[in-house]
N, C-alpha and C positions, 0 to 999 in steps of 0.2 A: 520461573515456570518453563518447562520443556515444551517441545512441539505437541500439538493436539494429536489425538488418535487419528490414524489414517489407515487406508486400506493396505492390503499386503501386496508385495511384488516379489516375483520369482527372480532369482539371479543365479548364475553359475557359482559353485563353491569356490572358496579362495584357495583350497588345496589343489593337489594335482589331479584328483579324481573328477568325475563328471557329475557327481551327486549334486542336485540343486538345493539351494537354501531359500527360505522365505524371510523377507525383511519387512518390518512394520513398526509403528509407534503406538504405544498404549499408555495413557496417563503420563505423557511427557517422557517416557522411557523408550529408548530404541531397543528392538529385539531382532535377532537374526538366528534362525534355527534351521537345522538340516531337515529336509523332507525324507531323507533316507532312500531316495530313488532318483534315477537320471531320466526316467520317462516323463515327458512334459505333462501328459494327462494325469498320471498318477501323482506327480509332484503337485499339480494344481489342486487336486482333491485334498491331499495331505496339508497343503498350505492353508486352505480354507478352514480345515479342522483346527490346525494350530492357532490360527488367528482368532477364531471364534472362542476357543478355549481361553486364550489370554484375555480377551475382552470380558468374558463372563467372570473370570477370576478377579479382574479389576473392579467390576461392579460389586462383587461379593465383599471385597475389601472395603470399598467405600461405604457400603450399606452397613457392614458390621461395625466399623469404627464410628460412623456417623450416628448410629443408633445406640451407641454405648455397649455393644455386644462384644467388643474387642477384649483382649486380656486385661485383667485389672492392672491399674497403673503400678501398684506395689510389685506385682509379679513381673511385669515388664522391666521395671527398674532393676530388680534383683537379677534377672537374666542378663541384662546389659552389664551390670557390675561384674558378673562372673567372666564375661568375655574380655574384660580389661586386664585380668590378672596376668596374662602373658605378655602384655605390651606396655603396661604402666607400673610405676613404682608402687610399693605397698602403701606408702604414705599418701600418694595421690588417690589411690583407690579408697582409702579410709576417708579422705576429705570429701571426695565426690559422693560417697555413700551418705555422708552427713548432709550434703546439699540436697540429695535426692529425697531422703525421708524426712528431714527436718524442715525443708523449705518448699520443694516442688510438690510433694504429695498434698500438703495443706493448701497450696495455691491452686493447683490444677484440679485436684479431686479425682479425676477419671481420665483415662487414656484419650477419649474422644474430645476432651476439652483442651488438649495440647494443639495449638495452632498459632498462626502468625500474631493474631490479636492478643491472645492470652500470654504469649511470650513477651510482647511489648508491655503489657500490663504488669507482668512479673518484674521486669526491669525497673519500671517506674516505682512500684511498691517497695522494692528493695532499696532504692536510692533514698527513700524516706527514712530508713532505719540504719543503714550501714554506709561506709564510704565507697566512693566510686571504684577504687581498685579492688575491693572485695566483690562488688557486683560484676566486674569484668571477669574475675576468676570463675564466678558462678556461671556466667553466660558461656564461657569457654566449655565448661563441662556440659551445659545444656545443649550446646551445638553438637557436641560429640554424641549425646544421647539421641537427639532427633534425627541426626544423619544415620546413625545405626538403625533406628526404628524404621527409616525409609528404605535404606539401601540393603540391609541384611535381614531384618526381621519382617519387613514388608507390612508393618502395621499401619504406617502413615502413607496413604496412597499418593500424596503430593509432598514435595519437599517443603519443610517448614523453615521459615526465615526467623532466625533469632537476631534481634537488633544489636547494635553496637552502642556502648555507652558514649555519649558525646564527649569530646576531648576536654571541654571546659567544665564538665560536671564534676562536682566534688563529693556529692552524696551527703550523708549525715554521720557524724561521729557516733560510734556506739555508746549508749548511755552509761555503760560500765565497762571499762577496759578489762579484758580477760587476761591479757598478758602484757606486762610492762616491758619496755626496751631494756636490753642488758645494762646492768650498772657497772661502773668502774670499780675494780677491785685490785688491790695490791697483791703481789705474790704471797705475802705473809697472811693477808686476810683470807685468800683462797685456801691456803694450806690449813689454816686454823679452823675454817668451817668444815673442811673434810675431816680433820682430826676430831671434831666435836660430834661427829655422827657415830651411832652405834655400829659395831662390826657386823652383827647379824640381827635380823628381825626377832622379836620376842613374842609375837602373837601366837596363840595356840590354835587359832582358826585355820591357819594355812601352814604349810611346811616352811621351815626356816629359809630365808633367802639373804644373800649378802647385801649390805647397804654401803658401808664405808668404802669397800673395794670398788663398787660400781662407780662411785663419784671420783675416786682416785684415778681409776682407769680413764674415765671421761676427761679428767683434767690433764692427765699425762698424754693422751692421744688426740684430744679434741673431737672424738667421735660423737656423732649426734645421739641424743637420748634414744630415739627410735631404733638406731643401729645397735646400741648397747643392749636394748631389750631383746633383740633377736639373735644375739650371738649364741652359737651352740657348741657344747663341749665336744671335742675331738672332730668337729667339722670346721669351725672357723678358728679355733685355737686348741692346741694339744699341749698338755703340761710339759714345760721345758723348751717350748718353741721360742724363737726370737721375733716372730711376726704374727700378726693377726691376718688371716687370709680372708679378705673382705670380698665376698661375691657381689656381682652386679645387683642381685635382688635385695641386698641390704643397704645400698647407697642411694640417696635421694637423686643424685645425678647419673645413676647407673654406671658408676665408675668402679669397676672391680679392680682391686689393687692389693698389694702387700703393705701392711701398716707396721713399720718398725716400732719396737717397744724399748723403752728404757729399762735398765736393770730393776728399778723400783717397780715399774709396771709389771714386769715378768714375775717378780716375787709375789706381788699381790694376787695376780691371776693364778699362780701355781698354788697358793694357799687355798683359794676358793675351789679350784679344780680338784685338789686333793680331797677336800671334804665332800664335794659332789660325787667323786668316784666311789667313796665309801657308801654314800647314800644310794647310788646306783647299784652297787653290789648287793645291798640288802634287798632292793626291789627285784633284782634279777633272780635272786635265790628263791623267790616266791612264784616265779613264772612256771608255767607248764612246759612240757616238751614242745620244741619248735617255736615257742613264743619269743619275741624279741621286743626290747624297749625302743621307743623312738628316741632320737638324740635329745639330751637334756639341755635346756637353756642354761647358760652360765649365770645370767642375772635374772632374766625374765621380766615381764611387765607387771609392775606393782605401783601402789600409791605411796610415794615418799614424802608427800607435802608436809605432813605434821613434823616429821623428823628434820626436814630441811629448814622449816620455819624456826624450830627450836634452836638448831645449830647457828643459824644466821643471827638470831637475836642474842644468843650467848656471846658471839664473837664481835658483832658490829655494835651491839647495844640496843636496848629497847627503844631508845629515842632516835636512833639513826633511821631516817626515812628509807634508806636502802634495804633495811631488814624486813620491812613490810612488803616489799615487792620482789625480793630475791627469789629466784627459782634455780633448780639444779642446772637448767639449760644455760644460765648465765656463766657457768664455769667454762663453757666452750668459747665464748667471746673473750673471757679473761685469759684463757690459755693461748689463743691466737695473738692477743696483744702482748703477752709476756714473752712468747717466742720471738716476736719481732723486736721487742725491747732488748732481749738478751743476746740475740744472734744477728739481727738485721738480715737474715736469710729469707727473702720473700719467696723464691721458688720452692724451697723446702717446706716452709709454712703452708704455702698454697696447696702442695701435694698432701700433706698430713691432714689439712682441713677438708680435703675433697672438693676444692674449688677449681674449676676449669678456667676461670677468669680472675685476674688480679684485682679487678674492680670489686668483685664479690668479697675477697679477703679484706680489702680496704674498709668495707662497710662494718666489719666486725671489730675493727681496732677502736679502742676507747682512749682519747687523749686525757691527760690528767696532770695536775700540778706536780704530783710525785715524779712522773716521767720527765717533766720539764726541769725540775730540780736536778734530776739525775744527769740530764744532758749538760746542764751548766757545770755540775761537779766534774763530769768527765772531761770537759774542755779545760777546766781549771787545772786538773791533774796533768793533762797533756802539756799545757803551757809551762807548768813548773818543771816537768821532766826534760823539756827541750829548751835550750838557751835561745833567747830572742836575738834579733839582728843587732840590737843596740849593745847587748852584752858581748857580742863578738867584736 
């Protein structure tokens, strides 16, 4: 809580002029405004008017929110989410939107129900159904919302306290895992799964979109699925280029960088871009004078689950438990693991993966018996090629 409301005081301005300012506290917030005059009598009159107006506005806010006459919660949340677009990654905005409309709206119901007590109740209710780490992320987003609602929107007349999940709290495991941890894949298995995918979609409901090339590029670059979805033709990649120009807006960590491509990745991208350019030409020919097309997504956002499941079962086998939980995102972990196995170049792998911390890269690496056998085999070959001390 801030200081209580208090009467106003005149003071000289902080600038070089002699214009007087009025200083006061209303609803725990300090205000200091210019009276627009240096005359003490006129300044006092203006100060009294400014203070009375601020007090009246505060009362109206409290009355409006307290009586449920404030903006609808859904409308307020939508406005808040729009303000995040320039400061937060797209993935974060999408996640927070899910929190807002899937969890907050059902719990709070209305804007005037958002307060210290209901936020604490929200934390306890969520800990009964999800793990503590998930609740911590949700509360981080909720703190951002209520701070914005107080400081910028002026909807909450008092600062709302969002509690912190106790350190020892574990929460509750979700009754059905929605995403399994990445599985261990050999390079041969990863390549075979990609090869088993169709080159392009076959649905007649939507325009054709590339499938195999998308997952090949994902495996060759380790780019995140959400980044691949948002790559644009001639913006982030132009046919014949050696790099993908990754803007900050596409990266989870806001790390804009050039992503080098293997010859295999360039060939796959160029094939896709060539077909997209032909499709774009047909569409542009139908445009009117002065009309322009928006940049075309190279891959776009689509549902690949059915095709991925078919490919995984075909390669790994119906009875392999990995086939039941495999997702396209697991190719990213596999790629990072295979790069480190093949090259041992941690800084280069870290850069390609978009990790600013080596500890993050380490979490993606999957140990395996296959890799262990490879280490032993490499050591054996090294010993055979180099004479031992006893042989000398």
